[in-house]
C-alpha positions in Angstrom: -0.9 -15.0 -8.8 -0.7 -11.3 -8.2 -3.4 -9.3 -6.5 -4.4 -5.7 -7.2 -4.1 -3.4 -4.2 -6.3 -0.3 -3.7 -5.9 1.9 -0.6 -8.6 4.6 0.1 -8.3 7.3 2.8 -11.6 7.7 4.6 -13.0 10.0 7.3 -14.7 7.4 9.5 -13.6 3.7 9.6 -16.9 2.3 11.0 -19.2 3.8 8.4 -16.8 2.9 5.6 -16.5 -0.7 6.9 -20.3 -0.9 6.8 -20.5 0.5 3.2 -17.7 -1.6 1.7 -18.8 -4.8 3.6 -22.2 -4.4 2.1 -20.8 -3.6 -1.4 -18.4 -6.6 -1.4 -20.9 -8.9 0.3 -18.3 -9.9 3.0 -16.8 -8.6 6.2 -13.2 -7.4 6.2 -10.4 -9.9 7.0 -8.7 -7.2 9.2 -10.4 -4.5 11.3 -8.6 -2.1 13.5 -9.7 1.3 14.9 -7.9 3.1 12.1 -7.7 0.5 9.3 -9.6 -2.3 7.6 -8.8 -4.7 4.8 -10.7 -7.0 2.5 -8.8 -9.8 0.8 -11.2 -10.5 -2.1 -11.0 -13.3 -4.6 -13.7 -12.0 -6.9 -12.4 -9.6 -8.0 -8.9 -10.6 -6.8 -8.0 -7.4 -4.9 -6.5 -6.3 -1.6 -8.8 -3.4 -0.8 -7.8 -1.3 2.3 -9.1 1.8 4.0 -7.5 3.9 6.7 -7.7 7.1 8.5 -4.1 7.9 7.3 -2.6 8.5 3.9 -1.7 11.2 1.5 -5.3 11.9 0.4 -7.6 13.7 2.8 -10.2 11.3 1.6 -10.5 9.1 -1.5 -7.9 7.2 -3.5 -4.6 7.2 -1.6 -2.5 4.8 -3.7 -2.7 1.7 -5.9 -0.5 -1.3 -5.9 0.2 -4.9 -6.7 0.6 -7.5 -4.0 2.9 -10.4 -5.1 3.3 -13.9 -3.8 7.1 -14.2 -4.0 10.2 -12.1 -3.6 11.0 -12.9 -7.3 7.8 -11.3 -8.4 8.6 -8.2 -6.4 12.1 -8.0 -8.0 10.5 -8.4 -11.4 8.0 -5.6 -11.0 10.6 -3.3 -9.3 12.8 -3.9 -12.3 10.0 -2.9 -14.7 9.5 0.3 -12.7 13.2 1.1 -12.9 13.1 0.4 -16.7 10.3 2.9 -17.0 12.8 5.4 -15.6 10.6 6.2 -12.6 11.9 6.8 -9.1 11.8 3.6 -7.1 12.0 3.5 -3.3 12.8 0.0 -2.1 12.1 -1.1 1.5 13.0 -4.3 3.3 11.0 -5.6 6.3 8.7 -2.6 6.4 6.0 -2.5 9.1 2.9 -0.9 7.5 -0.8 -1.5 7.6 -0.5 -4.1 10.3 1.7 -6.2 8.1 5.5 -6.8 7.6 6.5 -6.6 3.9 9.3 -6.0 1.4 8.2 -3.2 -1.0 9.0 -1.1 -4.0 7.3 2.3 -4.4 7.1 4.4 -7.5 5.1 7.5 -8.6 3.5 7.5 -12.0 4.0 10.6 -14.3 0.7 12.0 -13.0 1.8 11.8 -9.3 -0.2 8.7 -8.3 1.7 6.4 -5.9 2.1 2.7 -6.7 3.1 0.2 -4.1 4.4 -3.3 -5.0 4.8 -5.5 -2.0 5.5 -9.1 -0.7 3.9 -9.6 2.7 5.8 -11.9 5.1 3.6 -11.6 8.2 1.5 -9.4 10.5 2.4 -6.7 13.0 0.4 -5.3 15.9 0.9 -1.6 14.9 -0.2 0.4 11.8 3.5 1.1 11.2 5.8 3.2 9.1 6.4 3.5 5.4 7.9 5.6 2.7 7.0 6.5 -0.8 8.9 8.5 -3.5 8.4 12.0 -4.9 8.7 12.0 -8.7 11.8 14.2 -8.8 13.9 11.9 -6.5 16.2 9.4 -8.2 17.7 7.7 -5.1 16.7 5.0 -2.7 15.2 6.4 0.5 16.6 6.2 4.1 14.9 4.1 6.8 11.2 4.9 7.4 10.4 7.7 9.9 6.7 8.4 9.6 3.2 6.9 9.6 2.5 4.1 7.1 1.8 5.2 3.6 2.0 8.8 4.5 5.6 9.9 4.1 6.8 11.2 0.8 10.5 11.2 0.1 11.7 14.6 -1.0 
């Protein structure tokens, strides 16, 4: 079963953890100095906050977390069929996790991340995302997770 992913850029992690923990009624499953994540089952969502991201504050990107590599290939194929730029990453270290990913940007400029997580990492990591005008696969990651747009 797939899980919706929402990533919000925040000013202060501790005050945001307090707010979202109260709103969701549970503590986050991951808490770091610069990041927190709630793996909720009701609603089924991977909700993350960080001090990084494209947005100064607020919605940074949306996504779909999948449970198998086949589901990742399926959604990546749909994005390509929609004639959107798709940036595929293998074994990306981002958000304290190791994942295979496919990034796309919708016609309004909102980044979408589809990913299959294979394990954890001890660092926030690096990641890439596409810019709407790009129609090629990106080179290896070179910047902070979820912050680098490919031009």
